[in-house]
C-alpha positions in Angstrom: 107.3 14.3 -38.0 103.8 14.1 -36.4 103.2 10.3 -35.2 99.6 9.9 -35.3 97.4 7.3 -33.6 94.3 6.2 -34.6 91.6 4.5 -32.2 88.5 3.6 -33.7 86.6 0.2 -34.1 85.6 0.6 -37.6 87.9 -1.0 -39.6 86.6 1.6 -42.6 87.8 4.6 -40.4 91.0 3.2 -39.9 91.4 2.6 -42.9 90.3 6.3 -44.7 92.2 8.4 -41.9 95.2 6.4 -42.4 94.8 6.5 -46.3 93.8 10.4 -45.6 96.6 11.5 -43.4 99.7 10.0 -45.1 99.1 11.9 -47.7 100.7 15.0 -45.6 104.4 14.3 -45.8 104.5 16.0 -41.9 102.5 13.4 -40.5 102.8 9.3 -40.0 100.1 7.2 -38.8 102.5 5.1 -36.5 99.5 2.8 -35.6 96.1 2.0 -35.4 93.8 0.0 -33.1 90.4 -0.8 -32.7 90.2 0.1 -29.0 91.5 1.6 -25.9 92.9 -1.6 -24.7 94.4 -2.2 -27.8 96.3 1.2 -28.4 97.1 1.5 -25.2 100.0 -1.7 -25.8 100.7 0.0 -28.9 101.3 3.5 -27.3 103.9 1.4 -24.7 105.8 0.5 -27.6 105.8 4.3 -29.6 103.7 6.9 -27.7 102.2 8.9 -30.5 102.4 13.0 -30.7 98.4 13.4 -31.6 95.8 10.5 -31.2 93.0 10.6 -33.1 90.1 9.2 -30.7 86.3 7.6 -31.4 83.9 8.0 -28.5 82.0 4.9 -28.6 84.1 1.6 -28.7 83.8 -2.0 -27.3 85.6 -2.8 -23.9 86.5 1.0 -23.1 84.7 4.0 -24.3 86.4 7.0 -25.7 86.3 9.3 -22.6 87.3 6.8 -20.0 90.2 6.3 -22.6 90.8 10.4 -22.8 90.8 10.5 -19.1 93.6 8.1 -18.5 95.5 9.3 -20.9 95.5 13.4 -19.9 96.4 11.6 -16.1 99.3 9.3 -17.0 100.6 11.9 -19.8 98.7 14.4 -21.4 98.9 14.2 -25.4 96.8 15.8 -28.1 93.6 14.4 -28.8 91.2 14.7 -32.2 87.8 13.5 -31.2 86.4 11.8 -34.6 82.4 11.4 -33.7 79.0 11.6 -35.0 76.5 14.2 -35.7 74.2 13.9 -33.6 72.5 15.3 -30.8 73.8 12.3 -28.3 77.2 12.8 -30.5 77.4 16.2 -29.8 77.0 15.8 -25.7 79.5 12.9 -25.5 81.8 14.9 -27.7 81.7 17.7 -25.5 82.8 15.7 -22.8 85.5 14.6 -24.1 86.6 18.4 -24.9 85.7 18.8 -20.9 87.9 16.1 -20.2 90.5 17.4 -22.2 90.6 16.7 -26.2 92.0 19.7 -28.1 89.5 19.5 -31.0 87.1 17.2 -33.1 85.9 16.2 -36.2 82.4 15.2 -37.1 81.4 12.0 -38.9 77.9 11.1 -40.9 76.5 7.9 -39.7 76.0 7.4 -43.6 78.3 7.9 -46.6 81.1 7.5 -44.0 83.7 7.0 -47.0 83.4 9.8 -49.0 83.1 12.4 -46.2 85.9 11.8 -44.9 87.9 11.7 -48.4 86.1 14.7 -49.1 87.0 16.4 -45.4 91.1 15.8 -45.7 92.0 19.4 -45.5 90.1 19.6 -42.4 91.5 16.0 -40.7 95.1 17.0 -41.8 94.4 20.7 -40.5 93.1 19.5 -37.0 95.9 17.2 -36.6 98.2 20.0 -36.9 96.8 21.7 -34.9 96.9 19.2 -32.2 100.1 18.7 -32.4 101.2 22.1 -31.9 98.5 22.6 -28.4 99.6 22.2 -25.2 96.8 20.1 -23.6 96.3 20.4 -20.1 93.7 19.7 -16.9 92.0 22.0 -15.8 90.2 22.9 -12.5 87.5 24.4 -12.8 87.5 27.9 -11.2 84.5 28.3 -8.5 85.4 30.9 -6.6 82.2 30.2 -4.1 79.8 26.8 -4.2 77.3 26.6 -7.1 74.4 27.3 -4.6 76.0 30.3 -2.6 76.6 32.1 -5.9 73.0 31.3 -7.1 71.6 32.9 -3.9 73.1 36.6 -4.6 70.6 38.7 -4.8 70.2 41.0 -8.1 69.5 44.1 -6.7 67.9 47.0 -8.8 71.1 49.3 -8.8 73.0 46.5 -9.9 70.7 45.9 -12.6 70.9 49.2 -13.7 74.6 49.5 -13.3 75.8 46.6 -15.4 72.4 46.9 -18.6 74.8 49.1 -20.5 78.1 46.9 -20.0 78.7 44.2 -22.1 81.5 41.5 -22.4 82.5 39.9 -25.6 84.2 36.6 -25.6 85.9 34.9 -28.3 87.9 31.6 -28.7 88.3 28.6 -30.0 90.7 25.6 -30.0 90.8 25.0 -26.2 87.9 27.1 -25.9 85.6 24.5 -24.3 87.8 24.2 -21.2 88.7 27.5 -21.3 85.1 28.9 -21.3 84.3 26.6 -18.3 86.8 28.1 -16.1 85.8 31.5 -16.4 82.0 31.2 -16.4 82.0 28.8 -13.5 84.0 31.6 -11.4 81.7 34.4 -12.3 78.5 34.9 -9.4 75.3 35.5 -10.9 75.4 39.0 -10.9 77.5 40.1 -14.1 77.4 42.4 -16.9 75.3 40.4 -20.1 78.1 38.3 -21.8 78.4 37.4 -25.5 80.1 34.6 -26.7 81.3 33.5 -29.8 82.9 29.7 -29.9 84.1 28.2 -33.0 81.8 25.1 -33.2 79.5 23.4 -35.4 75.6 23.6 -35.3 74.0 20.6 -33.0 77.2 21.3 -30.4 76.5 24.8 -29.9 73.0 23.8 -27.7 74.5 20.8 -26.0 78.4 22.9 -24.9 75.3 26.2 -23.9 73.5 23.2 -21.6 76.3 21.9 -20.0 77.8 24.9 -19.1 74.4 26.3 -17.9 73.8 23.6 -15.2 77.3 23.9 -14.0 77.3 28.3 -13.6 75.4 30.2 -11.1 74.8 32.4 -14.5 72.6 31.4 -17.1 74.1 30.1 -20.3 71.9 29.5 -23.4 72.6 29.5 -27.1 71.5 32.7 -28.9 68.6 33.3 -30.7 67.3 35.7 -33.0 66.1 39.1 -31.2 67.6 37.9 -27.8 68.6 40.6 -25.0 71.2 40.8 -23.0 71.0 41.2 -20.3 72.9 40.7 -16.5 74.1 37.1 -15.3 73.1 35.7 -18.7 76.0 34.6 -21.5 74.4 34.0 -24.6 77.0 31.9 -27.4 76.3 32.0 -31.1 74.6 29.2 -32.8 76.9 27.0 -35.1 76.9 27.8 -38.5 75.7 31.3 -37.7 76.8 34.7 -37.1 75.9 37.0 -33.8 76.2 40.5 -34.0 75.1 43.1 -31.3 72.3 45.3 -31.8 70.9 48.2 -29.6 67.0 49.4 -29.1 66.8 52.1 -26.9 68.9 51.6 -23.5 69.2 47.5 -24.4 71.4 45.3 -26.0 70.0 42.8 -28.2 71.9 40.0 -30.6 71.1 39.6 -34.3 71.6 35.8 -35.3 72.4 35.4 -39.2 73.3 33.4 -41.9 75.8 34.6 -44.5 79.2 33.3 -46.0 81.9 32.2 -43.4 84.4 35.3 -41.8 88.0 33.7 -41.4 86.8 30.5 -42.6 84.5 30.3 -39.5 80.7 30.5 -38.6 80.1 32.0 -36.5 82.9 34.3 -36.9 84.6 36.0 -33.5 85.7 38.6 -35.6 81.6 39.5 -36.7 80.9 40.0 -33.1 83.2 42.0 -31.7 83.1 44.4 -35.1 79.5 44.8 -34.3 80.4 45.4 -30.4 83.0 48.7 -31.4 80.0 50.0 -33.3 77.2 49.4 -30.6 78.6 49.4 -27.2 82.2 51.2 -27.6 83.6 52.1 -24.5 81.1 50.3 -22.5 82.3 47.1 -23.6 85.1 44.1 -22.0 86.7 42.2 -25.6 88.3 39.3 -24.5 90.6 36.8 -26.9 91.3 33.6 -26.1 92.9 30.3 -26.9 92.3 29.3 -30.1 94.4 29.1 -33.5 93.8 31.5 -36.2 93.7 35.1 -36.1 90.1 35.7 -36.2 89.0 38.6 -33.6 91.9 40.0 -33.9 90.9 42.9 -36.3 87.5 42.7 -34.7 89.4 43.6 -31.1 91.2 46.2 -32.4 88.1 47.7 -33.4 87.0 47.4 -30.0 90.2 49.0 -28.8 90.2 51.7 -31.0 86.5 52.7 -29.8 87.4 52.6 -26.6 86.7 49.7 -25.1 88.9 47.8 -22.4 90.7 44.8 -24.0 91.8 41.1 -22.4 94.1 38.7 -24.0 94.6 35.3 -22.3 98.3 34.9 -21.7 100.4 32.7 -24.1 101.0 30.1 -21.0 97.7 29.1 -19.8 96.7 28.5 -23.8 96.4 25.5 -25.5 96.8 27.3 -28.8 98.3 30.7 -28.9 97.0 31.6 -32.2 94.4 34.3 -31.9 95.5 36.3 -28.9 98.8 36.0 -30.5 97.4 38.0 -33.5 95.5 40.4 -31.6 98.9 41.4 -29.7 100.7 41.7 -33.0 97.7 44.1 -34.4 98.4 46.5 -30.7 95.0 45.6 -30.0 95.1 44.3 -26.4 95.5 46.4 -22.9 96.6 43.2 -21.0 96.8 39.6 -21.0 96.0 37.7 -18.4 96.1 34.3 -17.6 92.6 32.0 -17.7 92.2 31.8 -13.9 91.9 35.5 -13.6 89.9 36.3 -16.6 86.8 35.9 -14.4 88.4 38.6 -12.0 88.7 41.0 -14.9 84.9 40.9 -15.6 84.1 41.7 -12.2 86.3 44.6 -12.0 84.5 45.9 -15.1 81.6 45.4 -14.3 82.2 47.7 -10.6 
């Protein structure tokens, strides 16, 4: 039985979430609270397995409460926030603070939306219950100013232009990508990334990482060239494929049906990298639920690419890496803190 605490200042949200989650025989809503202060008192009586948490609340905001929980007793948290640009930014702050996943809610038609999204809500709570939340310390090898000041020589540009790194991740990936990307110097191979995330979130996510990293990080646009020192993140709600024109790699951003229930899909990216880059690519599959990316990573492996999986101990959810390992698609498993070093070894 998964014990759930719902913290939201809206009585309608608390009522609807409780009704939806209670439909699953493996989930029990043990308490609801209108703000974090009340929630803390209820948690003193019975600690939940999963917390469903709003961000904007009276007396204490959700991010502050989340940081307190993660410091005191790391507990899986599902963020329930509004799908707006502002909501995306604050939700990403919550993910960076340790939340496992999120559910988006509109400002209007909330009751119908939550009722229609029962499966998503239940799945997110189940995923969270299986996760192992941890507090990540960003692994910056050198001060950011020093990393940014490293020269980009013509030789380095020529050497890395033909090489490419493809990364796929999902649950827990926002934190994991921060650990990897902030540890990279400005001179790196071009990087293409699929992080399972809805539209409006990926631009904010890329901008946040760009402020933290020596490498340039941005949401990919149709036709963008993949260049050294730059990481392109697939836009939420669209797939991203690798293409090539002459000596240069580009990305194709396109609509289409979900693949493995996801759009963007890691498999779509990895399969295109296998076809276009072959042995000149490094494929990395990281923390996430499900099997998206496993078959694509096997295609990369079969095409001669070097392939890595984040190890179980450092994953929030060891689903995607585990499935890739089962398909013999992985050359090596590495803890999260060593993945940036593997990227730099590949670059050399």
